[in-house]
C-alpha positions as CSV (number, residue, x, y, z in Angstrom):
1,X,31.1,-10.3,-32.7
2,X,32.7,-13.6,-32.1
3,X,33.5,-16.0,-34.9
4,X,31.1,-18.6,-33.5
5,X,28.2,-16.1,-33.3
6,X,28.8,-15.0,-36.9
7,X,28.9,-18.6,-38.0
8,X,25.7,-19.4,-36.3
9,X,24.0,-16.3,-37.7
10,X,25.1,-17.1,-41.2
11,X,23.8,-20.7,-40.8
12,X,20.4,-19.4,-39.6
13,X,20.1,-16.9,-42.5
14,X,21.1,-19.6,-45.0
15,X,18.5,-22.0,-43.6
16,X,15.8,-19.3,-43.7
17,X,16.6,-18.5,-47.3
18,X,16.5,-22.2,-48.2
19,X,13.1,-22.5,-46.5
20,X,12.0,-19.2,-48.1
21,X,11.0,-17.9,-44.7
22,X,11.3,-14.2,-45.7
23,X,9.9,-13.0,-42.4
24,X,12.7,-14.7,-40.5
25,X,15.3,-13.5,-43.1
26,X,14.1,-9.9,-42.5
27,X,14.3,-10.3,-38.7
28,X,17.8,-11.7,-39.1
29,X,18.7,-8.7,-41.3
30,X,17.3,-6.3,-38.7
31,X,19.3,-8.0,-36.0
32,X,22.5,-7.7,-38.0
33,X,21.8,-4.0,-38.8
34,X,21.0,-3.2,-35.2
35,X,24.1,-5.0,-34.0
36,X,26.3,-3.2,-36.4
37,X,24.7,0.1,-35.4
38,X,25.3,-0.6,-31.7
39,X,28.8,-1.6,-32.3
40,X,29.6,1.6,-34.2
41,X,27.9,3.7,-31.5
42,X,29.9,2.1,-28.8
43,X,33.1,2.7,-30.7
44,X,32.1,6.4,-31.2
45,X,31.4,6.7,-27.5
46,X,34.8,5.2,-26.7
47,X,36.5,7.6,-29.2
48,X,34.8,10.6,-27.5
49,X,35.8,9.4,-24.1
50,X,39.4,9.0,-25.2
51,X,39.4,12.4,-26.9
52,X,38.0,14.0,-23.7
53,X,40.7,12.3,-21.6
54,X,43.4,13.5,-24.0
55,X,42.0,17.0,-23.9
56,X,42.1,17.1,-20.1
57,X,45.8,15.9,-20.1
58,X,46.7,18.5,-22.7
59,X,45.0,21.3,-20.6
60,X,47.0,20.2,-17.5
61,X,50.2,20.2,-19.4
62,X,49.4,23.6,-21.0
63,X,48.6,25.1,-17.7
64,X,51.9,23.9,-16.2
65,X,53.9,25.1,-19.1
66,X,52.3,28.5,-19.2
67,X,52.9,28.9,-15.4
68,X,56.5,28.0,-15.9
69,X,56.8,30.6,-18.8
70,X,55.1,33.3,-16.8
71,X,58.3,34.8,-15.2
72,X,60.1,34.8,-18.5
73,X,57.2,36.5,-20.2
74,X,57.0,39.1,-17.4
75,X,60.7,39.8,-17.8
76,X,60.3,40.1,-21.5
77,X,57.4,42.6,-21.1
78,X,59.6,44.7,-18.8
79,X,62.4,44.7,-21.3
80,X,60.1,45.7,-24.1
81,X,58.8,48.6,-22.0
82,X,62.4,49.7,-21.4
83,X,63.0,49.5,-25.1
84,X,59.9,51.7,-25.9
85,X,60.9,54.2,-23.2
86,X,64.5,54.4,-24.5
87,X,63.2,54.8,-28.1
88,X,61.0,57.7,-27.0
89,X,63.9,59.4,-25.2
90,X,66.1,58.9,-28.2
91,X,63.5,60.5,-30.5
92,X,63.1,63.4,-28.1
93,X,66.8,64.0,-28.1
94,X,67.1,63.8,-31.9
95,X,64.1,66.2,-32.3
96,X,65.7,68.6,-29.9
97,X,68.9,68.5,-32.1
98,X,71.2,68.7,-29.1
99,X,73.3,66.0,-27.5
100,X,72.4,65.2,-23.9
101,X,75.1,66.2,-21.4
102,X,75.5,62.7,-20.0
103,X,77.1,60.9,-22.9
104,X,77.2,57.5,-21.1
105,X,73.5,57.7,-20.5
106,X,72.8,58.7,-24.1
107,X,74.9,55.8,-25.3
108,X,72.9,53.4,-23.1
109,X,69.6,55.0,-24.5
110,X,70.8,54.3,-28.0
111,X,71.8,50.7,-27.1
112,X,68.5,50.1,-25.3
113,X,66.4,51.6,-28.2
114,X,68.0,49.2,-30.6
115,X,68.0,46.1,-28.3
116,X,65.3,43.6,-28.7
117,X,64.9,40.5,-26.7
118,X,64.5,37.2,-28.4
119,X,61.0,36.1,-29.0
120,X,59.7,34.2,-25.9
121,X,59.8,30.4,-26.2
122,X,56.5,28.8,-26.8
123,X,55.0,26.0,-24.8
124,X,55.4,22.6,-26.4
125,X,51.8,21.8,-25.6
126,X,50.7,25.1,-27.2
127,X,52.7,24.3,-30.4
128,X,51.1,20.8,-30.4
129,X,47.7,22.3,-30.0
130,X,48.0,24.7,-33.0
131,X,49.7,22.2,-35.2
């Protein structure tokens, strides 16, 4: 509400109270309450609109970042599969109780079984979303 409108409304209410025109006072009161309600409702609608726009922007960023991370994650998955396979081969050799004939290959298997890649980096948008 503008300052002039509030000033006019206050003068009207004051005059109605002086005149003891309770019907007019109650109508003025209803007008004020309805005006406040409408103002709050419009603010809520605007907040919802802004939140929806922010959500759409975040989803676009999240999609772009996940697509950029996809090759790294695929490579990490392959590395983890190789680690699991090497660990299985190492366990088989240890259970058999005999050293494999190819010592270089066995050393690589031991290294691979104990080699873990770093945890893949997270998307900044994802981190923001969960925070």
